[in-house]
N, C-alpha and C positions, 0 to 999 in steps of 0.2 A: 379692630385687629383681625376679626374673622373675615371681614370683607377684603382686607389687604391680602391675606393668605389665599383666599379663594381666587382673587384676581391674579396672583402670581401663578397659581396652579393652572388656571385656564389659559393664561398667556403661554405657559410652557407647553401645554397640550396643543394649542392651535398655531403658535408662531415659532416653534422650535423645529421647523422642517423647511425645506427649500421653498415651497409655495407660500407658506406662512411668512417666511422672511421677506419675500418680495412684497407681499401684501402690507407687512408692517412698515416697510420703507415708504410705500406710497401713502399710507395713513399718516405717517409722520410728516411727509411733505405737505399733504393737503390739509390736515386738521391739527397738526402739532401733537398728535397722540404718541406717547412713548410706549409702544408695544414691543419694542425690540428686546429680545432676551439678552441679559448681560453675558459677557464673554465667560465669566466664571461658571455659568450654568451649563456650558457645553462640555462634552467629553473632550479630553486631550486629543489633539490631532484630528479635529473635525475640519476637513478641508473643503473649500469651495473654489471653483474656477470662475473667474470673472474677467471682464475686459474693462480696463480703466485707461483713459487717454491713449487708446490705440495699442495698449500692451495687455497681453493675457497674463494674469497673475493666479498662482495657486496659493490661496490664503488659508491659514489655520485660524478659524474664527474663535478658537479657545484662547488665542493670543490677543492681548489688548490692542496692539497696533493694527494687526491684520483685521480684527473685528471692526475697528474704527474705519479702515479703508473700505471693507466690504459693505458696510451699512451707510457709507457716504456721510459720515458724521462731520460736523463743522466744529471748529474750536476757535476761541478768540485768539490763540497764539498764531494760527494760520493767517487770520486777517491782519494782525499786527505785523507779522513777517512780510506779508505781501505789500503792505503800505511802506515798509522800510526799504524794500529793495525793488520797487516797481520799475525803476529806471536802469537797473543793472543789466549788463549784457551777459555776464557769465556768473553762475552761481554754483558753488560746490556744496553738496549735502553730505557732510562727513558725520556719520552716526553709526549706531549699532543695530540698525534694523534694515528694512527693505527700501528706504527712501521715501517715506510718506510725504515729507515736505517737498521733495523733488517732483513727485507725482502731482501734487497740488499746484506747484508753481508752473509746471508744464502746461496746465490747462488754460 
């Protein structure tokens, strides 16, 4: 229990800033380490500007969907959706956020 609390505290100190976020993304890709700080631990309206699929996005990483896009996370629902509609010519992403599925399918 003490180790877990210490780990979370160190993670927040070192990875809850722009440089640490970039490092945590690469560590996750290379080694599978989950050093990314959860979206609930960021202050509300913590914005980051990123480029995804040729679009510049202003993402609020305290929001779960924006956090998902910013940290390039993968979800099994994305893979399922991609397999189901891989031969489609037109896709409508009708939802309540910024079009995370449309961004993924555009790549």
